[in-house]
C-alpha positions as CSV (number, residue, x, y, z in Angstrom):
1,X,-9.4,-7.1,-30.6
2,X,-7.6,-8.5,-28.1
3,X,-4.0,-8.6,-27.5
4,X,-2.1,-10.8,-25.3
5,X,0.8,-9.1,-23.3
6,X,3.7,-10.6,-21.6
7,X,4.3,-8.9,-18.1
8,X,7.0,-8.8,-15.9
9,X,7.5,-7.1,-12.4
10,X,10.4,-5.0,-12.2
11,X,13.2,-6.9,-10.5
12,X,11.8,-10.4,-10.9
13,X,13.4,-12.8,-13.3
14,X,11.9,-13.9,-16.8
15,X,10.9,-16.9,-15.5
16,X,8.3,-15.4,-13.5
17,X,6.8,-13.3,-16.4
18,X,2.9,-13.7,-16.7
19,X,0.5,-12.8,-19.4
20,X,-2.9,-10.8,-19.5
21,X,-5.4,-10.7,-22.3
22,X,-6.9,-7.4,-22.9
23,X,-9.0,-5.7,-25.5
24,X,-6.8,-3.2,-27.6
25,X,-10.0,-0.5,-27.2
26,X,-9.7,-0.5,-23.5
27,X,-7.5,2.1,-21.4
28,X,-4.4,1.3,-19.7
29,X,-6.0,1.8,-16.3
30,X,-8.2,-1.1,-17.4
31,X,-4.7,-3.0,-18.0
32,X,-3.8,-1.8,-14.5
33,X,-6.7,-3.4,-12.9
34,X,-6.4,-6.8,-14.5
35,X,-2.9,-6.8,-13.7
36,X,-3.4,-6.2,-9.9
37,X,-6.1,-9.1,-10.1
38,X,-3.3,-11.3,-11.7
39,X,-1.0,-10.6,-9.2
40,X,-3.0,-10.9,-6.4
41,X,-2.5,-11.5,-3.3
42,X,0.9,-9.8,-3.9
43,X,-0.6,-6.6,-4.9
44,X,-3.4,-6.8,-2.4
45,X,-2.3,-3.6,-0.5
46,X,-1.5,-1.6,-4.0
47,X,-4.3,0.6,-5.2
48,X,-4.5,0.5,-9.1
49,X,-3.4,4.3,-9.5
50,X,-0.4,3.4,-7.9
51,X,0.9,0.8,-10.2
52,X,3.3,2.1,-12.9
53,X,3.5,0.2,-16.2
54,X,6.3,0.8,-18.9
55,X,6.2,-0.5,-22.3
56,X,9.0,-2.4,-23.4
57,X,9.9,-4.8,-26.1
58,X,12.9,-7.0,-24.6
59,X,13.4,-10.4,-25.7
60,X,12.6,-12.4,-22.8
61,X,16.0,-14.0,-22.7
62,X,17.6,-10.4,-22.5
63,X,15.7,-9.2,-19.3
64,X,19.4,-8.6,-18.1
65,X,19.3,-5.5,-20.2
66,X,16.9,-3.6,-17.6
67,X,18.1,-5.3,-14.6
68,X,20.1,-2.7,-12.2
69,X,19.3,-0.1,-15.0
70,X,16.5,2.3,-13.9
71,X,17.4,4.9,-16.5
72,X,15.6,2.5,-19.1
73,X,12.6,2.9,-17.5
74,X,12.1,6.6,-18.5
75,X,8.7,8.8,-18.1
76,X,8.2,8.8,-22.1
77,X,8.0,4.9,-22.0
78,X,5.7,4.9,-18.8
79,X,2.1,3.8,-19.9
80,X,-0.5,6.8,-19.2
81,X,-3.9,5.2,-17.6
82,X,-6.0,7.6,-19.8
83,X,-4.3,6.4,-23.1
84,X,-5.9,3.2,-24.5
85,X,-3.8,0.1,-25.3
86,X,-3.9,0.5,-29.2
87,X,-2.1,3.7,-28.8
88,X,1.0,1.6,-27.8
89,X,0.0,-1.6,-29.3
90,X,-0.9,-1.2,-33.1
91,X,0.2,-4.3,-34.6
92,X,0.2,-7.7,-32.7
93,X,3.1,-7.7,-30.0
94,X,6.2,-9.6,-30.5
95,X,6.4,-13.1,-29.8
96,X,8.9,-14.4,-27.1
97,X,9.3,-10.7,-25.7
98,X,8.3,-9.0,-22.5
99,X,5.8,-5.9,-23.3
100,X,5.2,-4.5,-19.9
101,X,7.3,-3.8,-17.1
102,X,5.0,-3.6,-13.9
103,X,6.2,-1.7,-11.0
104,X,4.5,-1.6,-7.4
105,X,4.9,1.6,-5.3
106,X,8.6,1.5,-3.6
107,X,7.0,2.8,-0.3
108,X,6.3,-0.6,0.9
109,X,7.2,0.8,4.2
110,X,4.5,3.4,4.0
111,X,2.0,0.7,3.4
112,X,3.1,-1.4,6.1
113,X,3.2,1.5,8.5
114,X,-0.3,2.4,7.3
115,X,-1.6,-1.1,8.2
116,X,0.6,-0.9,11.7
117,X,-1.4,2.5,12.4
118,X,-4.8,1.1,11.8
119,X,-3.7,-2.0,14.1
120,X,-2.7,0.5,16.9
121,X,-5.8,2.8,16.4
122,X,-7.9,-0.7,16.9
123,X,-6.0,-2.3,19.8
124,X,-5.8,1.4,21.5
125,X,-9.4,1.7,21.3
126,X,-9.9,-1.8,22.9
127,X,-7.2,-1.2,25.5
128,X,-8.7,2.2,26.4
129,X,-12.3,0.6,26.9
130,X,-10.7,-2.1,29.0
131,X,-8.6,0.4,30.9
132,X,-11.5,2.9,31.7
133,X,-13.8,-0.1,32.7
134,X,-11.2,-1.3,35.3
135,X,-10.3,2.4,36.8
136,X,-12.7,4.7,38.5
137,X,-13.0,8.3,38.0
138,X,-11.9,10.4,40.8
139,X,-11.9,14.4,39.9
140,X,-11.3,16.1,36.5
141,X,-8.7,14.3,34.4
142,X,-7.6,12.0,37.2
143,X,-8.2,8.4,37.3
144,X,-7.5,6.3,40.0
145,X,-6.8,2.3,40.7
146,X,-3.9,0.6,42.2
147,X,-2.0,3.2,40.6
148,X,-2.8,7.0,39.9
149,X,-3.0,7.9,36.4
150,X,-3.2,11.3,35.2
151,X,-5.1,11.5,32.0
152,X,-5.6,8.1,30.9
153,X,-6.6,9.2,27.2
154,X,-2.8,10.5,26.8
155,X,-1.6,7.4,28.5
156,X,-3.0,5.3,26.2
157,X,-1.9,7.3,23.1
158,X,1.7,7.6,24.3
159,X,2.1,3.9,24.9
160,X,0.5,3.0,21.8
161,X,1.1,6.0,19.3
162,X,-2.3,5.5,17.7
163,X,-3.8,7.9,15.5
164,X,-7.0,9.5,16.7
165,X,-10.0,8.6,15.0
166,X,-12.2,11.5,13.4
167,X,-15.2,10.2,15.2
168,X,-13.2,10.6,18.6
169,X,-13.5,13.9,20.7
170,X,-10.6,13.6,23.1
171,X,-11.6,15.0,26.7
172,X,-8.2,15.6,27.6
173,X,-5.3,17.2,25.6
174,X,-2.4,16.8,28.2
175,X,0.2,14.1,28.2
176,X,-0.2,11.2,30.8
177,X,2.2,9.9,33.2
178,X,2.1,7.6,36.2
179,X,2.6,9.8,39.6
180,X,2.7,6.7,41.8
181,X,2.3,2.9,41.8
182,X,1.2,1.2,44.7
């Protein structure tokens, strides 16, 4: 049997509620996938396992009951990914009610930093390849051009604070510095 659930992203207004249709014999993890697809692109960088769902039976015109009251979203109301939909909704859900509160991970900054680190790594690789093609190796870890740099690998990592890829085998482990500029 298919059920229609009215969902609302935590913190949104009832006007932004949306519906999803799902077979009651499916798992909550399937519901998370359907919700993620419905909320694309807003949830583009959110993994399904990180989406939290709470069962609620709140009249759509009374969503103010949960706004600013996080204690109402208790762990015992949280839907478990391994449970079936019919564990939570044995009857047809009430009309004009919000049935599911959706919460994305609060670590938005972490997601943004992850993307920035990926970009830094990519840009660092491009910069490092470009820099290596413009300088000539003298001896050991020293490079020379119009300025003398000790350990170019370290300079690129220091300037871009990028992550070292698992496939990289850094030749030099010391920090870089500019010893002179001409």
